[in-house]
N, C-alpha and C positions, 0 to 999 in steps of 0.2 A: 324161568328157572334153568340153570345149566344142567345138562344131562351128560352122563358118561359116554365116551366115544365107543363106537362099535369095535369089536375085536380086530377086524381086518384093518381099520385105520391105525390102531395101536401097533399091530404087527408091521405095517408099512413104515411107521416111524422107527420102530425098533431096528428094522433092517438097515436103516441109514445112520444109526447112532451106536457105534461100537461099544460093547460092554454092557449095555442096558438089556434087561430081561423083563418079560411080562409074566406075572403069575399072581394068582389070588387077588385080582382086582387092582393091582398096583405095578408100577415099574420100579426096578431096583438096579443098583450097580455097586460093585465092590471096587474100591480104590486102595492101592498099596503104596506106601511111602517109605523112604529110607530109615525113618526114625519115628519114635512116638511123638516127639515135639513137632515134626513136620506134619504128621497126621492131625494133631490138635490145631495147628495153624490153619490147615485146610477146613477143619470143622468150624473154626471161627469165621473163615471166608463164607462158608455155607450159611452160617447164622446171619451174617450181614446181608447176603443176597435174599435169604428167606424173609428177613424183616422188611427189606425194600419192597418185595413182591407181596408181602402179607400172606405168604403161603409157605408152610413149614413141613420139611420132610421128617420121617422117623430116622434117627441116626444111631448106629451102633459102632463102638470102637473097641478093638482088641489089639493092644500094642500099637503096631504101625499100619493096621488095616482099618478102613472105615467102610461101613455098609450104609447106603442110603436107600430108603424106600419112600416113594412118592405116590400119593393118590389124593383125590379130593374127597375127604371123609364124608362130607355132608351129602355127596351124591352116590357114594359107595362105589367109586371107580376112578378111571383116568379121564381127565379133561385136558383141554388146551393149556390150562394153568400149569398142569403137571409137566407138559412138554417144555413150556417156557422156562420153568424152574430148572428142569434137568439140563437144558441147553446153557443156561447161565452158569450152572455148577461146572459143567464140562469146560466152558471157556475159562472159568477161574483156575482149573487144573492146568490148562495149557499156558496160562500166564505165569506159572511158577518160575 
């Protein structure tokens, strides 16, 4: 069974991944885009990545801002799966 990572490991990862935060057992990040349409294009990219990895973030959208929250719900915390998803999502934004 997969276990959630210890806080010091999560904080180490956060230190090397700008914009990500750790709180309440999850990692999260806010992305801002020039328009609503570009925010939704990003959400669609995230959906494709999430389906490929079979690991899905919580997503919030308010006009041109997207919030993502990532955790492994069945273990109640952050795992390597969450880091992999977050890194793929960040790469998707750099490829815009």
